[in-house]
MIGUMAR-193707 format. One line per field, with one value per atom (N, C-alpha, C, O): residue in one letter; atom name; y, x, z. Coordinates in Angstrom, 3 decimals. Each point is the difference from the previous one (the first is absolute). Layout:
BEGIN
type = A, ...
atom = CA, ...
yy = Y, ...
xx = X, ...
zz = Z, ...
This chain:
BEGIN
type = M, M, M, M, I, I, I, I, I, I, I, I, K, K, K, K, C, C, C, C, V, V, V, V, S, S, S, S, I, I, I, I, G, G, G, G, F, F, F, F, A, A, A, A, N, N, N, N, C, C, C, C, T, T, T, T, D, D, D, D, V, V, V, V, F, F, F, F, P, P, P, P, V, V, V, V, Y, Y, Y, Y, I, I, I, I, G, G, G, G, D, D, D, D, D, D, D, D, R, R, R, R, T, T, T, T, D, D, D, D, E, E, E, E, D, D, D, D, A, A, A, A, F, F, F, F, K, K, K, K, I, I, I, I, L, L, L, L, R, R, R, R, D, D, D, D, R, R, R, R, G, G, G, G, Q, Q, Q, Q, G, G, G, G, F, F, F, F, G, G, G, G, I, I, I, I, L, L, L, L, V, V, V, V, S, S, S, S, K, K, K, K, F, F, F, F, P, P, P, P, K, K, K, K, E, E, E, E, T, T, T, T, S, S, S, S, A, A, A, A, S, S, S, S, Y, Y, Y, Y, S, S, S, S, L, L, L, L, Q, Q, Q, Q, E, E, E, E, P, P, P, P, D, D, D, D, E, E, E, E, V, V, V, V, M, M, M, M, D, D, D, D, F, F, F, F, L, L, L, L, R, R, R, R, R, R, R, R, L, L, L, L, V, V, V, V, E, E, E, E, W, W, W, W, K, K, K, K, Q, Q, Q, Q, L, L, L, L, S, S, S, S, L, L, L, L, Q, Q, Q, Q, A, A, A, A, Q, Q, Q, Q, S, S, S, S, R, R, R, R
atom = N, CA, C, O, N, CA, C, O, N, CA, C, O, N, CA, C, O, N, CA, C, O, N, CA, C, O, N, CA, C, O, N, CA, C, O, N, CA, C, O, N, CA, C, O, N, CA, C, O, N, CA, C, O, N, CA, C, O, N, CA, C, O, N, CA, C, O, N, CA, C, O, N, CA, C, O, N, CA, C, O, N, CA, C, O, N, CA, C, O, N, CA, C, O, N, CA, C, O, N, CA, C, O, N, CA, C, O, N, CA, C, O, N, CA, C, O, N, CA, C, O, N, CA, C, O, N, CA, C, O, N, CA, C, O, N, CA, C, O, N, CA, C, O, N, CA, C, O, N, CA, C, O, N, CA, C, O, N, CA, C, O, N, CA, C, O, N, CA, C, O, N, CA, C, O, N, CA, C, O, N, CA, C, O, N, CA, C, O, N, CA, C, O, N, CA, C, O, N, CA, C, O, N, CA, C, O, N, CA, C, O, N, CA, C, O, N, CA, C, O, N, CA, C, O, N, CA, C, O, N, CA, C, O, N, CA, C, O, N, CA, C, O, N, CA, C, O, N, CA, C, O, N, CA, C, O, N, CA, C, O, N, CA, C, O, N, CA, C, O, N, CA, C, O, N, CA, C, O, N, CA, C, O, N, CA, C, O, N, CA, C, O, N, CA, C, O, N, CA, C, O, N, CA, C, O, N, CA, C, O, N, CA, C, O, N, CA, C, O, N, CA, C, O, N, CA, C, O, N, CA, C, O, N, CA, C, O, N, CA, C, O, N, CA, C, O, N, CA, C, O, N, CA, C, O, N, CA, C, O, N, CA, C, O, N, CA, C, O, N, CA, C, O, N, CA, C, O
yy = 121.802, -0.371, -1.591, -0.667, 0.127, -1.476, -0.459, -0.707, 1.033, -0.569, -0.269, -0.933, 2.529, -0.181, -0.628, -0.417, 0.316, -1.380, -0.987, -0.556, 0.015, -1.276, -0.134, -0.747, 1.729, 0.066, 0.212, -0.276, 0.748, 0.361, -1.276, -0.134, -0.920, -1.013, -0.746, -1.174, 2.555, -0.218, -1.005, -0.126, -0.489, -0.655, -1.328, -0.488, -0.219, -1.379, 0.244, -0.938, 2.165, 0.457, -0.639, 0.121, -0.852, -0.383, 1.101, 0.188, 0.804, 0.749, 1.684, 0.979, -0.929, 1.132, -0.103, -0.997, 1.976, 0.317, 1.180, 0.870, -0.513, 0.939, 0.824, -0.552, 1.731, 0.775, 1.154, 0.947, -1.022, 0.900, 1.139, -0.396, 1.731, 1.215, 0.663, 0.616, -0.451, 0.890, 0.370, -0.353, 1.578, 0.629, 0.412, 0.795, -1.592, 0.388, -1.160, -1.043, 1.101, -0.985, -0.663, -0.960, 2.019, -0.680, -1.296, -0.688, 0.800, -0.750, -1.667, -0.848, 0.486, -0.920, -1.237, -1.161, 1.665, -1.108, -0.805, -1.223, 2.007, -0.244, -0.736, -0.793, 1.090, -0.533, -1.556, -0.999, 1.181, -1.475, -0.900, -1.207, 1.589, -0.863, -0.535, -0.912, 1.468, -0.312, -1.196, -1.099, 1.640, -0.999, -0.929, -1.044, 0.772, -1.015, -0.961, -1.161, 1.761, -0.906, -0.515, -0.950, 1.890, -0.524, 0.551, -0.357, 1.105, 0.429, 1.321, 0.794, -0.420, 1.554, 0.092, -0.898, 2.445, 0.563, 1.318, 0.560, -0.003, 1.505, 0.404, -0.719, 2.080, 0.866, 1.287, 0.828, -0.753, 1.562, 0.735, -0.346, 1.782, 0.872, 0.900, 0.584, -0.462, 0.696, 0.579, -0.513, 1.152, 0.502, -0.684, -0.130, -0.224, -0.346, -1.872, -0.460, -0.179, -1.314, -0.263, 0.500, -1.261, -0.220, -1.445, -0.764, 0.414, -1.678, 0.094, 0.929, -1.736, -0.042, -1.356, -0.798, 0.331, -1.062, 0.143, -0.849, 1.757, -0.098, -0.993, -0.472, 0.119, -0.640, 0.877, -0.484, 1.673, 0.716, 1.477, 0.255, 0.732, 1.338, 0.474, -0.496, 2.040, 0.953, 1.324, 0.042, 1.216, 0.525, 1.452, 0.780, -0.736, 1.189, 0.165, -0.473, 0.959, 0.013, 0.108, -0.697, 1.387, -0.469, -1.296, -0.495, -0.053, -1.640, -0.865, -1.020, 1.381, -0.611, 0.222, -0.909, 2.079, 0.590, -1.010, -0.356, 0.082, -0.538, -1.667, -0.617, 0.123, -1.311, -0.375, -0.843, 1.964, -0.213, 0.201, -1.144, 1.727, 0.117, -1.229, -0.759, 0.470, -1.269, -1.301, -0.930, 0.741, -1.047, 0.087, -0.889, 2.063, -0.129, -0.449, -0.749, 1.292, 0.035, -2.021, -0.563, 0.119, -1.260, -0.795, -0.812, 1.101, -0.483, 0.233, -0.920, 2.107, 0.015, -0.805, -0.519, 0.492, -0.962, -1.416, -0.843, 0.393, -1.474, -0.182, -0.969, 2.102, -0.517, 0.277, -0.520, 1.281, -0.191, -1.642, -0.852, 0.811, -1.499, -0.925, -1.096, 1.120, -1.216, 0.055, -0.887, 2.254, -0.047, -0.439, -0.108, -0.248, -0.306, -1.812, -0.481
xx = 100.663, -1.515, 0.346, -1.034, 1.855, 0.328, -0.409, -1.001, 1.638, -0.498, -1.765, -0.569, 0.044, -1.109, -0.945, -1.075, 1.339, -0.543, -0.201, -1.096, 2.492, -0.027, -1.153, -0.961, 1.507, -0.702, -1.860, -0.740, 0.374, -1.556, -0.561, -1.182, 2.205, -0.531, 0.159, -0.152, 0.598, 0.364, 1.001, 0.144, 0.443, 1.316, -0.129, 0.835, -2.397, -0.246, -0.999, -0.769, 0.546, -1.086, 0.660, 1.217, -1.977, 0.310, -0.285, 0.731, -1.802, -0.339, 0.475, -0.716, 1.902, 0.497, 1.282, 0.666, -0.177, 1.463, 0.412, -0.548, 1.653, 0.893, 0.368, 0.505, -0.713, 1.317, 0.193, -0.787, 2.323, 0.646, 0.524, 0.501, -0.648, 0.421, 0.659, -0.549, 2.269, 1.117, 0.547, 0.055, 0.699, 0.872, 1.457, 0.827, -0.691, 1.239, 0.483, -0.622, 1.990, 0.491, -0.741, 0.303, -1.617, -0.520, -1.323, -0.797, 1.032, -1.230, 0.450, -0.889, 2.206, 0.284, -0.073, 0.067, -0.248, -0.046, -1.598, -0.133, -0.805, -1.420, 0.546, -0.696, 1.568, 0.074, 0.569, -0.305, 1.219, 0.622, -1.003, 0.172, -1.254, -0.642, -1.275, -0.772, 0.725, -1.002, 0.580, -0.499, 1.794, 0.930, 0.244, -0.047, 0.304, 0.519, -1.334, 0.143, -1.208, -1.286, -0.860, -0.780, 1.179, -0.413, -1.474, -0.852, 0.750, -1.597, -0.380, 0.002, -0.415, 0.410, 1.176, 0.724, -0.648, 1.711, -0.203, -0.991, 2.521, 0.180, 0.302, 0.434, -0.762, 0.045, 1.164, -0.254, 1.175, 1.058, -0.235, -0.177, -0.024, -0.085, 1.352, 0.436, 0.144, 0.919, 0.403, -0.383, 0.847, 0.575, 1.596, 0.377, 0.372, 0.976, 0.324, -0.612, 1.240, 0.216, 0.794, 1.050, -1.814, 0.613, -0.201, -0.650, 1.148, 0.519, -1.597, -0.178, -0.591, -1.428, -0.197, 0.662, -1.897, -0.580, -1.638, -0.876, 0.936, -1.134, -0.077, 1.023, -2.474, 0.366, -0.162, 0.470, -1.100, -0.182, 0.590, 0.184, 0.115, -0.411, -0.281, 0.126, -0.769, -0.298, 1.054, 0.721, -0.930, 0.884, -0.467, 0.723, -2.028, -0.656, -1.521, -0.698, 0.039, -1.367, -0.849, -1.013, 1.299, -1.019, -0.045, -1.091, 1.958, -0.169, -0.377, -0.508, 0.758, -0.974, -1.512, -0.814, 0.488, -1.271, -0.742, -1.178, 1.946, -0.399, -0.037, -0.969, 1.735, 0.263, -1.549, -0.868, 1.039, -1.664, -1.059, -0.452, -0.138, -0.745, 0.098, -0.968, 1.905, -0.278, -0.289, -0.607, 0.896, -0.210, -1.828, -0.815, 0.623, -1.623, -0.562, -0.977, 1.715, -0.741, -0.493, -0.949, 2.047, 0.309, -1.004, -0.803, 0.888, -0.637, -1.659, -0.816, 0.524, -1.774, -0.184, -1.071, 2.109, -0.357, 0.039, -0.705, 1.326, 0.086, -1.142, -0.681, 0.115, -1.273, -1.327, -1.090, 1.286, -1.164, -0.031, -0.869, 2.263, -0.269, -0.076, -0.112, 0.135, -0.630, -1.577, -0.848, 0.781, -1.553, -0.940, -1.175, 1.652, -0.739, -0.327, -0.645
zz = 221.948, -0.463, -0.308, 0.026, -0.224, -0.648, 1.652, 0.113, 0.965, 1.105, 0.542, 0.567, -1.183, 0.509, -0.976, 0.431, -1.583, -0.541, 0.364, 0.074, 0.325, 0.813, 1.356, 0.184, 0.540, 1.039, -0.027, 0.943, -2.088, -0.248, -0.513, -0.318, 0.242, -1.121, -1.317, -0.337, -0.423, -0.902, -0.865, -1.216, 2.261, -0.358, -0.697, -0.762, 1.248, -0.626, -0.881, -0.208, -0.475, -1.201, -1.096, -0.137, -0.725, -1.427, -0.705, -0.972, 1.225, -1.005, 0.525, -0.210, 0.834, 0.208, -0.477, 0.277, -1.023, -0.634, 0.123, -0.677, 1.599, 0.525, -1.204, -0.977, 0.997, -0.945, 0.408, -0.002, 0.527, 0.910, -1.151, -1.052, 1.321, -0.598, 0.652, 0.914, -1.166, 0.760, -0.821, -1.178, 2.059, -1.403, 0.847, -0.448, 1.907, 0.959, 0.340, -0.201, 0.851, 0.940, 1.251, 0.709, -0.709, 1.350, -0.549, 0.637, -1.758, -0.689, -0.048, -0.076, 0.121, -0.378, 0.863, -0.404, 1.933, 0.786, -0.765, 0.056, -0.637, -0.316, -1.572, -0.634, 0.365, -1.545, 0.111, -0.651, 1.693, 0.193, 0.855, -0.170, 1.115, 0.493, -1.184, 0.294, -1.323, -1.099, -0.679, -0.243, -0.025, -1.128, 0.866, -0.651, 1.842, 0.459, 0.590, 0.384, -0.396, 0.641, -1.512, -0.055, -1.147, -1.158, -0.092, -0.814, 1.605, -0.066, -0.169, 0.941, -2.373, -0.244, -0.813, -0.431, 0.264, -0.334, 0.370, 0.471, -0.874, 0.676, -1.428, -0.899, 0.857, -0.897, 0.272, 0.875, -1.456, 0.352, -0.528, -1.168, 1.404, -0.705, -0.223, 0.992, -2.048, -0.074, -1.406, -1.052, 1.092, -1.598, -0.324, -1.164, 2.177, -0.235, 0.363, 0.965, -1.497, 0.180, 1.746, 0.404, 0.201, 1.315, 0.410, -0.715, 1.752, 0.414, 0.981, 0.786, -0.942, 0.480, 0.096, -0.665, 1.782, 0.357, -0.988, -0.162, -0.163, -1.032, -1.185, -0.496, -0.017, -0.809, -1.478, -1.030, 1.018, -1.077, 0.391, 1.191, -2.219, 0.353, -0.926, -1.120, 1.510, -0.966, 0.467, 0.996, -2.281, 0.083, 0.826, 0.619, -0.824, 0.824, 0.354, -0.897, 1.849, 0.527, -1.356, -0.073, -0.830, -1.111, -0.406, -0.283, 0.218, -0.092, 0.542, -0.467, 1.860, 1.209, -0.264, 0.168, -0.564, -0.210, -1.184, 0.030, -0.826, -1.380, 0.198, -0.442, 0.919, 0.706, 0.742, -0.228, 1.245, 0.944, -0.949, -0.057, -0.604, -0.768, -0.868, 0.036, -0.751, -0.851, 1.142, -0.530, 1.805, 0.752, 0.111, -0.247, 0.632, 0.285, -0.992, 0.031, -1.339, -1.559, -0.221, -0.545, 1.215, -0.547, 1.023, -0.460, 2.003, 0.783, -0.442, 0.058, -0.439, -0.504, -1.452, -0.314, -0.417, -1.328, 0.825, -0.554, 1.690, 0.144, 0.571, -0.337, 1.586, 0.469, -1.030, 0.238, -1.247, -1.324, -0.228, 0.188, -0.694, -0.710, 0.747, -0.548, 1.845, 1.226, -0.119, -0.100, 0.149, -0.113, -0.900, 0.351, -1.830, -1.134, -0.060, -0.932
C-alpha cells in the first residue's frame, strides 16, 4: 500500500498523512518505511508487547475503531473551524 501511494503521486503531497494499522509481522515493512521517511506513522494492534517499527500501539480492534472515530471527529472539527 505504501508503494501504491507513492506511485499515484501522494509521496510529495503536503496534505496527506499516511496512517498504517497492522497486527502482525507482515506489516513491519510498512511501519519501517513510514518511520524512516518521517511521513505518517504505523500503529501495531497487539494485546502483547512486541518489538516493532510502529510508532504507536493499540491492544485490540475495538481500540482501532475508537481511534478512527476520533480521527474523523477531529478532522470534522478542524474543517468547521477553518470555515469560520
